[in-house]
C-alpha positions as CSV (number, residue, x, y, z in Angstrom):
1,X,33.7,7.1,19.1
2,X,36.0,5.0,17.0
3,X,33.8,1.9,17.5
4,X,30.7,3.9,16.6
5,X,32.4,5.2,13.4
6,X,33.4,1.7,12.5
7,X,30.0,0.3,13.1
8,X,28.5,3.2,11.0
9,X,31.1,2.5,8.2
10,X,30.2,-1.2,8.1
11,X,26.5,-0.4,8.0
12,X,27.0,2.0,5.1
13,X,29.1,-0.6,3.1
14,X,26.5,-3.3,3.8
15,X,23.7,-0.9,2.8
16,X,25.4,0.0,-0.5
17,X,25.8,-3.7,-1.3
18,X,22.2,-4.6,-0.3
19,X,20.7,-1.6,-2.0
20,X,21.9,-2.8,-5.4
21,X,20.6,-6.4,-4.9
22,X,17.4,-6.1,-2.9
23,X,13.9,-4.8,-3.6
24,X,14.1,-5.4,-7.3
25,X,10.4,-6.2,-7.2
26,X,10.4,-8.9,-9.8
27,X,9.9,-12.6,-9.9
28,X,11.8,-15.1,-12.1
29,X,9.9,-16.4,-15.2
30,X,10.3,-20.0,-14.0
31,X,8.8,-19.2,-10.6
32,X,6.0,-17.2,-12.1
33,X,5.2,-20.1,-14.4
34,X,5.1,-22.5,-11.5
35,X,2.7,-20.2,-9.6
36,X,0.4,-20.0,-12.6
37,X,0.6,-23.7,-13.1
38,X,-0.7,-24.3,-9.6
39,X,-3.7,-22.1,-10.5
40,X,-4.3,-24.2,-13.7
41,X,-3.2,-21.4,-16.0
42,X,-0.5,-21.6,-18.7
43,X,1.8,-18.5,-18.5
44,X,4.1,-17.5,-21.4
45,X,6.9,-15.0,-20.9
46,X,8.7,-13.3,-23.8
47,X,11.5,-10.8,-24.1
48,X,11.5,-8.8,-27.4
49,X,14.5,-6.8,-28.6
50,X,13.6,-3.3,-29.7
51,X,16.6,-1.5,-31.1
52,X,19.3,-1.8,-28.4
53,X,16.8,-2.3,-25.6
54,X,14.4,-5.1,-24.5
55,X,10.8,-5.4,-23.5
56,X,9.7,-8.3,-21.3
57,X,6.1,-9.3,-21.0
58,X,3.9,-12.2,-19.7
59,X,0.8,-13.6,-21.4
60,X,-2.1,-15.8,-20.6
61,X,-5.3,-16.8,-22.5
62,X,-6.4,-17.7,-26.0
63,X,-4.4,-15.9,-28.7
64,X,-7.6,-15.6,-30.8
65,X,-9.4,-13.5,-28.1
66,X,-9.5,-9.7,-27.7
67,X,-6.5,-8.5,-25.7
68,X,-6.1,-6.6,-22.5
69,X,-2.6,-5.1,-22.0
70,X,-1.8,-4.2,-18.4
71,X,0.7,-1.5,-17.6
72,X,2.1,-1.2,-14.0
73,X,3.0,1.8,-12.0
74,X,6.2,3.0,-10.4
75,X,7.9,1.1,-9.1
76,X,6.4,-2.2,-10.3
77,X,6.5,-5.1,-12.8
78,X,4.2,-7.2,-14.8
79,X,3.2,-9.4,-11.8
80,X,1.2,-6.5,-10.4
81,X,-1.7,-7.9,-12.5
82,X,-1.0,-11.6,-11.9
83,X,-4.4,-12.1,-10.1
84,X,-6.3,-10.8,-13.1
85,X,-4.3,-12.9,-15.5
86,X,-5.4,-16.0,-13.6
87,X,-9.1,-15.1,-13.4
88,X,-11.3,-17.6,-15.1
89,X,-14.0,-15.1,-16.0
90,X,-11.5,-12.8,-17.7
91,X,-9.7,-15.7,-19.4
92,X,-13.1,-16.7,-20.9
93,X,-13.2,-13.4,-22.8
94,X,-9.6,-12.1,-23.1
95,X,-6.0,-12.8,-23.9
96,X,-4.2,-10.9,-21.2
97,X,-0.7,-9.4,-21.4
98,X,1.2,-7.6,-18.7
99,X,4.5,-5.8,-19.6
100,X,7.5,-4.7,-17.7
101,X,7.9,-1.1,-18.5
102,X,11.5,0.0,-19.5
103,X,13.7,0.0,-16.5
104,X,11.6,-2.4,-14.4
105,X,11.3,-6.2,-14.1
106,X,13.2,-7.8,-16.9
107,X,12.9,-4.9,-19.4
108,X,16.5,-3.7,-18.9
109,X,16.1,-3.3,-15.2
110,X,17.5,-0.1,-13.8
111,X,17.5,2.0,-17.0
112,X,14.6,4.3,-16.7
113,X,13.3,6.4,-19.6
114,X,11.1,9.4,-20.4
115,X,7.5,8.5,-21.4
116,X,8.1,9.2,-25.1
117,X,11.0,6.7,-25.2
118,X,9.0,4.2,-23.2
119,X,6.1,4.5,-25.6
120,X,8.5,4.1,-28.6
121,X,9.9,0.9,-27.0
122,X,6.5,-0.6,-26.1
123,X,4.6,0.2,-29.3
124,X,6.4,-2.2,-31.6
125,X,5.8,-5.1,-29.2
126,X,2.1,-4.4,-29.0
127,X,2.0,-4.1,-32.8
128,X,3.5,-7.6,-33.0
129,X,0.8,-8.9,-30.6
130,X,-2.1,-7.6,-32.7
131,X,-4.4,-10.5,-33.8
132,X,-7.2,-8.8,-35.6
133,X,-9.4,-8.5,-32.5
134,X,-9.9,-5.5,-30.2
135,X,-7.0,-4.4,-28.0
136,X,-7.4,-2.6,-24.7
137,X,-5.0,-0.9,-22.3
138,X,-5.3,-0.8,-18.5
139,X,-2.8,1.2,-16.6
140,X,-2.3,1.8,-12.8
141,X,-0.8,5.0,-11.3
142,X,2.1,6.0,-13.7
143,X,0.9,3.2,-16.0
144,X,-2.2,5.5,-16.5
145,X,-0.4,8.3,-18.3
146,X,1.7,5.6,-20.2
147,X,-1.5,4.2,-21.8
148,X,-2.8,7.7,-22.6
149,X,0.5,8.3,-24.4
150,X,0.3,5.0,-26.3
151,X,-3.3,5.6,-27.3
152,X,-2.5,9.2,-28.3
153,X,0.3,8.0,-30.6
154,X,-1.9,5.3,-32.2
155,X,-5.6,6.1,-31.7
156,X,-6.8,3.5,-34.2
157,X,-4.9,0.7,-32.5
158,X,-6.8,0.6,-29.2
159,X,-10.5,0.0,-28.5
160,X,-10.6,1.0,-24.9
161,X,-8.6,2.4,-22.0
162,X,-8.9,1.7,-18.2
163,X,-7.3,4.4,-16.1
164,X,-6.7,3.1,-12.6
165,X,-5.6,5.8,-10.1
166,X,-3.9,7.5,-13.0
167,X,-1.6,10.5,-12.5
168,X,-2.4,12.9,-15.4
169,X,-2.9,16.4,-14.0
170,X,0.1,18.7,-14.1
171,X,-1.3,20.8,-11.3
172,X,-1.1,17.8,-9.0
173,X,2.5,17.1,-9.7
174,X,4.6,18.8,-7.0
175,X,8.2,19.9,-7.9
176,X,10.0,17.4,-5.6
177,X,13.5,18.8,-6.2
178,X,14.9,16.2,-3.9
179,X,14.4,13.6,-6.6
180,X,17.1,15.3,-8.7
181,X,19.5,15.3,-5.8
182,X,19.0,11.5,-5.3
183,X,19.3,10.9,-9.1
184,X,22.3,13.1,-9.9
185,X,24.6,12.6,-6.9
186,X,26.3,9.6,-5.2
187,X,23.3,9.4,-3.0
188,X,21.6,7.5,-5.8
189,X,23.7,4.4,-4.8
190,X,21.9,4.4,-1.4
191,X,18.5,4.1,-3.1
192,X,17.4,0.4,-2.9
193,X,16.3,-1.7,-5.8
194,X,13.5,-0.7,-8.1
195,X,13.1,2.6,-6.1
196,X,16.1,3.9,-8.0
197,X,14.7,3.7,-11.6
198,X,11.4,4.8,-10.1
199,X,13.0,7.9,-8.6
200,X,14.5,8.7,-12.0
201,X,11.3,8.3,-14.1
202,X,9.3,10.2,-11.5
203,X,11.8,13.1,-11.9
204,X,11.3,12.8,-15.7
205,X,7.6,12.7,-15.3
206,X,7.5,16.2,-13.7
207,X,8.2,17.4,-17.3
208,X,6.6,14.6,-19.2
209,X,3.2,15.2,-17.7
210,X,3.0,18.5,-19.6
211,X,3.8,16.9,-23.0
212,X,1.1,14.3,-22.1
213,X,-1.6,16.9,-22.4
214,X,-1.4,16.9,-26.3
215,X,-2.3,13.2,-26.3
216,X,-5.8,13.5,-24.7
217,X,-7.6,15.1,-27.7
218,X,-6.3,12.3,-30.0
219,X,-8.0,9.5,-28.1
220,X,-11.2,8.3,-29.8
221,X,-12.0,5.0,-28.0
222,X,-14.1,4.5,-24.9
223,X,-12.4,5.2,-21.6
224,X,-13.1,3.9,-18.1
225,X,-11.7,5.9,-15.1
226,X,-11.5,4.2,-11.7
227,X,-10.1,6.2,-8.7
228,X,-10.1,5.8,-4.9
229,X,-11.5,8.9,-3.1
230,X,-8.9,8.4,-0.3
231,X,-5.9,8.2,-2.6
232,X,-3.1,10.2,-1.0
233,X,-0.5,9.4,-3.7
234,X,-2.5,10.4,-6.7
235,X,-5.3,12.7,-5.6
236,X,-8.8,11.9,-6.8
237,X,-8.9,15.2,-8.7
238,X,-6.9,13.5,-11.4
239,X,-10.1,11.5,-12.3
240,X,-12.1,14.7,-13.0
241,X,-9.2,16.2,-14.9
242,X,-8.9,13.2,-17.2
243,X,-12.6,13.2,-17.8
244,X,-12.5,16.9,-18.8
245,X,-9.5,16.3,-21.1
246,X,-10.9,13.3,-23.0
247,X,-13.0,15.6,-25.3
248,X,-13.0,13.2,-28.3
249,X,-13.3,9.8,-26.5
250,X,-16.2,7.7,-27.7
251,X,-17.4,7.6,-24.1
252,X,-16.1,8.2,-20.6
253,X,-17.3,6.3,-17.5
254,X,-15.9,7.3,-14.1
255,X,-16.1,5.1,-11.0
256,X,-15.1,6.8,-7.7
257,X,-14.6,4.4,-4.8
258,X,-15.4,6.2,-1.5
259,X,-13.3,4.0,0.8
260,X,-10.4,3.2,-1.5
261,X,-6.8,4.4,-1.5
262,X,-4.2,4.3,-4.2
263,X,-3.8,0.5,-4.3
264,X,-7.1,-0.3,-6.0
265,X,-5.8,-3.0,-8.3
266,X,-5.4,-5.2,-5.3
267,X,-7.7,-3.7,-2.7
268,X,-10.7,-3.3,-5.0
269,X,-10.2,-6.3,-7.3
270,X,-13.9,-7.0,-7.8
271,X,-14.7,-3.5,-8.7
272,X,-12.0,-3.4,-11.3
273,X,-12.8,-6.8,-12.7
274,X,-16.3,-5.7,-13.4
275,X,-15.0,-2.7,-15.3
276,X,-12.6,-4.9,-17.3
277,X,-15.5,-7.2,-18.2
278,X,-17.3,-4.2,-19.7
279,X,-14.6,-3.7,-22.3
280,X,-15.9,-6.4,-24.7
C-alpha cells in the first residue's frame, strides 16, 4: 500500500508539472515561418498590444488584396488554417490573416475571456489591417460565434462571413456544470495545456451564447454556412438556426456535408476552399 501510494503521489506530481507545459497547441513563429518557406510562401507574424493585453496573428499574401480573417475554435490557434494560408489559388485572390484568440497561442496564453471582451480585443487589430478592400471573416466551431459577434459590432466593416460548424444555438448548449468545478477548484491545475483556457471560455459561452443572439439582426453582409451532418460536437441544427436568425443578411448560402463530422476545415478542405473562393 505504501509503495502504491508513493507511485500515485509521484504520478500526480509529474502530471501537475506536465499539465502546465504540454498540449499548448501552438507552434513558434520561427518554426512556422520555416514551414511556410518550404512551401514557397512568406509568413509574417505580429503581436499587437491592445490595452494591457496582446493579440498575435499570422499573415500571408499581398497587402493590397481583399482580406480573409480566420478565427479558430476552442482549443486552437492560428495554425489551424495554415493549409489555407499556403494555398496558391487563395493567395492569388486574398491576403489571409489568422489570429490567436485571447487566451490561446501567443495571445496571452492561458487568460481566457468572455466573447464581448474577445471582440473588444480583436476589433482594434482588424481595424489596423483594413486596406480599403473587402474584409471577410471565417470562423470554425467557437470561432463561428466570435465572427458573428465581431460582425454584429461593426456591420459595415465586413463584406462576408463563413460559418464553419459554428456553435450559435442556445438550445444546443448543454449546462455542463462540471466545467465550473474544473475551473473554480484546484482541479483546474490537472487540466492540461490549452484545454484549461478552453474549459474556462466554454463555461463562459454557456451565458455568452444568449447575448450573441442580439448580433444576428445587425449583420448585413452575405453569409456562407458550412456544416457536417455527422457533427457530434456542434449538432447540424446550428446551421438551420443561424440561417433563420440572419434575417437582414444580404444573402445566406448553406452547405451541409452528409459524411462530415466537426473537423471540416481539415477533413473537407476542398469544399471549404470552394466556398472561400466565392467570397470575392
